[in-house]
Each structure stands twice: as C-alpha cells, then as structure tokens.
N, C-alpha and C positions, 0 to 999 in steps of 0.2 A: 562528379558533383562540383560545381564551381561556386565559390563564395563571392557574393556580389557586394555585400557591405557588412560591417561590424561596428556597433556603436554602443555606448553606455547611456541609457535613458535615465536622467536624473530628475528628482522631484523639484518642484519650484522652490520649496523651502526645505531646509535640512530636517529630516524626520526626527521625532522624539526618540530618545534611547528606550529600548525595551529590554528589560532584564528577563532572561530565559528562566524556565523553571527546572526543578530537579528532574521532572519527567522528560523534559526536552533533552537534558544532558545524557539520559540513559539510552537515547535513540542512536543507532549507528550513524556516523557522519557520512551521509551520502545524499544524492539527489533523487527525488521521485520524478519520473518523467512519463508524460502521457502525450501521445500523438493523435491529432485529429486529422483525418484524411478526407479531402473534399474532391468532388468531381466538378469539372468545368473550370472556368476562368475565375480566379479569386485574386483580388488586389491586396498585397501585403500591407500597403499604406493604410488601408482601412483599419486593420488590426493594430498597427503601430500607433496610429493617432489615438485610438480608443485607450490603449495602454498608457500612453502619455497622460491622458486626462485622469486616469485612475491614480497614477503616481503623483499627480498634482493635487489630489484630494484625499479620500479616505484610505487609499492603499499606499500612501507614501512610505510606510515602513518597508515595502518590498524593494525600494531603491537603496536600502541600507546594506551594510556588510556585516557579516558575523565575526565576532571576536571571542577569543577564549576568555573564560572567567578569571576574575581577579582573586587570587588565593585559591580557595576551594569552591568558588562560585561556579555555577553551571555555564556562564557565558552571557553575551548580550549582543544586540544589534545596535549599530551606531553609524553616524556619518551619512553621506549622500554619495556613495560610490556609484550608484546607478544600477539599473537592471540591464543585463546583457541582452542585446537584440541583434540577431544575425539573420541575413537573408541570403538565400542560395538559389541556384537554378540547376536543373538536371535535364538532359536530353534523353536519358535512358529509362528513367522511372516511369511506371504506369500503374493504374489502379489495380491491375492483376497482381502486382508485387505485394499488395497489402490485403489480398483476399484471404479469408480465414479458412480456406480449403487446403488443398495439397501443397500449396506454395507457402504455407504459413511459416515454416521454420526458416525458409530463405528470407521472407519478408521481415521477420522480427530480428534477423541478424543484420539488417541494413544499418549503416552508420548514420542514423537520423540526427544524432547530436554528439559532438565531442565535448563532454562536460568539463567545466573548470575543476581544479583540484577542490576536494570537498573537506579536507581536514583543516578547519580554521584554527586549530591549536598551533599551527605552524605559520599561517599567514591568513589575513582576513579573506573571507569567501563571499561572493555575491549571494544574496538570498534568492534571487530569481534570474533565470536565464531562458531565453526563447529563441527558437530557430524556425524561420518560415522558408520552406522550399517549394518552388513552383516547378512543374514539369508538364509536358504536353497533356492537355485535357485534365489537369488536376493540380492539387497542392497539398502540402502537409504542414501543419503547425505543431511543432514539438515544444512542449512547455516543461521546464524543469524547476522544481521548487526544492530548496534544501530541506531535508527531512527534519533537521533540528528546529527549524522555524515553525513547522506545522506538519500535520499528518494529512492523509488523503482527504478527510472531510474539509480541512482548511483549504486544500487545493481546489476542491469542488466549489466551495463558497466563493473563492476568488474567480473561478472560471465562469460561474453564473453571473457574477457582477460584470465581468468583462464582456460576456455575450450580451447582457442587457444594454451596456454602453454602446456596443456596435449597432444594436437594434433601435437605438434612440429612446429607450425606456428611461424614465426618471430613476434616480438613485434609490428612491423610497420603495421601488418595486422589489428590491432585494434587502435582506437583513444586513444591517451594518456590522462589519467585523469587529469583534472584541479582542484587542491585542493584549490587554492587561492580564498578567498572571496572578493578580491578587487573590482571585477566587480559589485558585489551586493552593496557593501558599497558606491561606487560612485553614483549609481543611487538613492539610498535611501537619501544620503546627498543632491543631487540636488533637489529632490522633497520636501524634508523636509524644506530646506532653502528657497525655493520659495513659500512655504505655499500651494502648490498644492497637498494636500492630501485629500483623500475621507473621508467622515464621518465614524467614527468607528461604527461598529454594537453595539447596546446597548441592546441586548437580556439579560434579567436578568438571572443570574446564578442560576440554580436549584440544590438542593442537590442531589447527586447521590444515587439511590436506589440499593445498592449492592445485595439485595435479589434477583434481577432479574438475577444475574449470576447463581443462583442455577437452574440446569436443562437446562441452555442455550445450544443451539445447533448450529452447522454450517451446513447449507443445501448446498449440492452439486447439483446445478441445471444446466443441460445441455440444452441450447436452440438451436433447430435445425435451419437450414437455412430457412425452410418453416415458422417456428414460428416467426423468426425475420422479414421476409418479410411481414408477416401479421401485425405485430406490427407497422412496419414503415409505411405501407399503411394506417393504422387506424390513425396514428399521422400526416400524410402528408396533405397538402392543398387539398381541394376538386377541381376536374376539373372545370374550369370556375370561380373559386373564385378569388377575388381581393387579398386575402391573399397568398403571394408567399414565405413566410419565409421557407427556407429549414430546415429540421429536419434530424439529423443523426440517424442511427439505434440504437446507444447507448443512445441517448436522449430518444427515444421511449421506450427502454427497461428499463432504470432507472425510467422513469415516471410510467411505468407499475408496476415495483417492489415496488416503493414507495406507490402507491395506494393499492396494495395487502397487504403490511405490515401494513398500516394504518387501513385497514378493519379488519385485524387480531389482532389488539391491543385492548383488552377489557378494559384496563384502560383508554383509550382515549374516552371521551364523545363527542357527536356531536358538541358541541361548543368549544372543545379543539383545540387550534391552532397547526398546523402541520408545522414542520420545516424540511428542508433537505439541505444538502450541497453537492457540487461536487468538487472533487479534480482535479485540472488541472495542468498538467506538462507544464510549460510555456516556456521550452527550445526552442520549435519550433513555438511559437506564434509570430506574427508580433510585432516588437519593443522590443523583449526580449534582455536583456543585457547579458545573460548567453551564453557561448559557448555550443555546443551540448554535449560535454564531461565533463561538469561541475559536479564535485563530491561533492555534498552537497544537501541541500534542495532547490529545485527550483520548488516546487509544491505549489500552492495556494489553500486553502479551501475557496470556495466562496458560499454564500447563493444562493439558487435557487429562493428565494423570494425577488423581488426588490421593494416590497411595503408591505402593511399589510399582514402578513402570513394568509393563508386560514385556515378555521376551518376544522375539519374532515368531516362535512357535505358538505361543499363547495367543498373540494378536490374530494370526491367520487362522487359528483353530476356533476362535469364538464366533458366535453369531454376529451379523452386521449390527443388530440392535445393540448389543453390548458395547461395541465400539462407538456407535452413535451416542449412547448414553454418556460415555466419557466426555465427548464433545459438549453435550448439553449441560452437564454439571459444571464444566468450566465456564460456559457463558452465564449460567445462573449465579455463579459466585460473584459476578461483577455488578452487584446492586445493593442498595440499602447500606447498612452499617458496614457490611463486608467490603463495599466499594471504597469507603474511606480508609479502611485498614490496608487494602491493596495499594492505594495511592501513597500512603505513608511508608509502606514497605518498599515500594519502588524508589521513593526519595532516599531512604536509608541505603539502599543498595547502590544508588548512583553516587552518593557521597563516598562510598567505599570503593569507587572505581568500577562498579558493576555495569553490565549491559543487559538489555532486555533479552538478548540472545546469547548470553554467556554460556559457553560449553556446547554451542550448536555444532553438530557433526554434519558436515556437508555430505549429501548423498545418502544419509542414514535417517536423520531427523527430518520432520516436516513442520513448517510453520505456514499458517494461512492468513490471508488478509481479504476481507470482504468489501469490495468496492462497488458491488451491485447497487446498493441503495444511494450511491453518491451522484447519480444522474449524469455521469460523464457522457454516456451514449445519447442522451436526449438534449444536450445543450445545442441550441440553435443560435448561430452568430448572425442575427438579422436574416438576410435572405440565404445565408450559407448554412445548410444543415449537413453535418459530416456524414460521409458514406460509411465510415468505420472509425472506431476508436481503439487504439492498442497501447499497452504499456511500452514505452520506448526506453528500455533498459540499456545502460551502457555495458553491462555485463550480466551474466547469469549466476544466480546463487542456488545451486542444486538443493532442492528441498522446499523452495518457496512456491506457494500456490496462491494465485490472486483470482478472485471471482469478479466478473463484470457482467453488465447487461449485454444482451444480444440485439442487433438491429434486424436480424432475419425474421424472427417470429416471436410474438408475445408468449411469455411463459418459458422461454429458453434461458439458459445460463451459459456463459462462456468461462472456462477456466484456463488461465495461463499458468502452465505447470513447468517449473524449472527443474530439469533432470540432468543426470550425468549421461555420458554417451552410452554406457552399459544399460542404464535404465531405459533410455530411449529405444535402444534396439530390442530389449525384452518386451516393452509395452507395445511396440509396433508388431512384433511377431505374434503376440498372444491376443491383441485387441482387448486386453483385460479391462481397460477403462470403460468400455462400452458393452461389457458382458457382466451381467449380474451373477 
C-alpha cells in the first residue's frame, strides 16, 4: 500500500473550545474506526472537498485537538490543529478481501489505518483522522473519530451529514450537532447534590493479560433472519406461563454469544465468575437529558448482572431465557430516574479515576455495543453506495462484540466478535454460534 498524500485539514476559523464531560473522560482513550468499501471508480477529492466544507461550518470542532483536563477536569478540545486526511493506493487489494464470508478474518486484519497516538494526557491528539485508499475496481474510506469526543451515535450523525454534503443536500436535511455538554452537567449536578446516586460497581480490577492479544481474531458472523427468529423464540416466555417479560432479538442474540464465548474460554474454570456488560445509547431512553443530535458520549456501559455474578457452570447450565433476562434488565435500568442516577454514578467514578471497563478480563468477560440502529450500512455518499461497511479496528480486544446491519438481506444482523486464538479455534470446531 503506497501513501500518496498526508495533510491536516483546518477549519476556516479557530473552533470554539469544548469542555468535555465526566462521561467522556470515563471512556477508554482510543479511536473508533469504520471503513466504507466501494465498488468501481471513486474520486477521493469529492470526499475531501465535502469534508473541508463541513470543517468550515457546523463541524469545525472536528478540526480541534484533544487536551488533558486542567486539575481534575475531564479534558477539552481546543485550537485548529486540523483533521488528518491521508490518501493511499494499492495494486493488490480487491473487493474479495472485504467479503464477509470465509475471507473475513484476513480482511479485517488488513492495515486500513495506522492511527495516531490516542492518549491525549501525554500530547494533544486529533479528534478526526481519515484515510482514503483506492485499488483496482474499488476504494475504501476509513474514518477514525476519537472516542473521548463522541460515541458511535455521534460518528453516525457526522457521517450522515458528510454524505448529505457529497450528495448536494442542504444542511437542514440533517439535524445540527449539539456539542455543548451543559445538558449532561446539569443532570449530574442535580443527582449528585440530592445524593440520589446508585452504588458504584466494586468489581476488583484485574491485571490485563496482554498475551491474549497474540493471535486474537475478529469473527465476522452473519445471523440470518431464520436464526434470529429461533433464538428469540427460545428466549421468549413459554405459552401459558406467568412470566410475561418481553425479550428483544438482540437480547437473545447477545445472551447466546455470551454463552458461546464462555464455553470456548479454556482459561475459565467451572467456578470462575462470568461478567458481561451492554452498551446502551440513552439518547432515546425515557427521561434522557440529551437531545437526539448530542455529539458526545451518551452511551452507558451497564452490567448485565444485577446480583452475584454467575459462575461458568451456572451460566452454561441455565436456560437461554434466563441469560437473556439478565441482558433485558440491564437495558431497562437505563431510563427514567434511574438513568440520572447512573449518569451521576459514572461521573463520580470518573472523578475517582475509574473507567467504564475497569476490571475487564480479556478473553473471559464480554462487552457489547449495538451499532445496528446507527445506519452505517445505509449511508449513501451521493452516487456512491458502499458495498460493505466494517469496523476498522487497529487492534482486537478479546471479549468485544459489535452488532451492525447487514447489506445482504433485510432482517439479518452481523456481529463482529473479538476473540482469543483459543476461542476462535473452539468456535470454529463446534460451530456453536450458529447452533441453538
């Protein structure tokens, strides 16, 4: 792969400083990366010029750099360092390399983007970095947004605006991004001053075993409409039962994936406690203080265990419905008065130096993120509709599960599952993910 150009795209005027929130500071310092794969000839200049227009208007803050907080503050964006724009060309890539079939593991390991350093506590970091790679009969746009600046919903908001700019649609066709953190600050202060905060999770922090990164893989698993219907049926109440709690398809799917990964974890003994978390975008939850177009971190990572965590033996021995109910209770907790309490609790934990994934055990615990509602797969950049959309991670974090839409058929879901080498071998031999 040959680099053709590298430049910093600055805003016309220096963007206004944005003070980050406590919720932003509890996010791991990393970049979220998504790659849009196109078939045919695509001119990178079209994308670059549209991006420049956005940086000169309502998305000027993406030309800023991230700085560490002053004192105990969570940090801020400031200056006009510019968004990183890189163009490359490759004579060896092809659309087959990005197919979600048997070549998926090889495709997702491609060096789509060498990201800048992400820890802005040591040096300022760019908020946005993009790489456009052309290859025979195709192109790839890899976009990386620093997670401290926004979550997946914020990235989706920006990409829809970028796509509209390329298509020549007026700015009013998309919701204007809300960069101010004032709405979050107010609700945190209200719950903190009233003392109505929920108890902080006290899971002991375990040292991270980085040896598990060696040989780690990203599984591209496509779940058909039939498979999803069977999973939901297995996790739903039995006819005539007094148990009426509704279960979503994604509740059932995450419960199933969690159990499969636990079964495929040889380092976990029968008495080892199993932990899982689910990431919930609270923008549309009842009682949420955020506007729908809030550009920041408005996702909460909540534990799916509301009591003593189950052991491996207990989790694998219980019905799928019981596991799915654990997931459903976690999602239901992020609404109304409870939502404000959770936000205030996360703020308190971040002030104490906590992280949303404190104590996360690589290859044992599972954390999920649902990007299916974010429309990444349906974004059309004018005449250019992507053939495939994939997370372009610079590394794998064993235990991370990301749901996305599928381009193949309506009703399907794709799960990008980060696993250790041992888990990958076990799941391949048993085909457990596609066996109910």
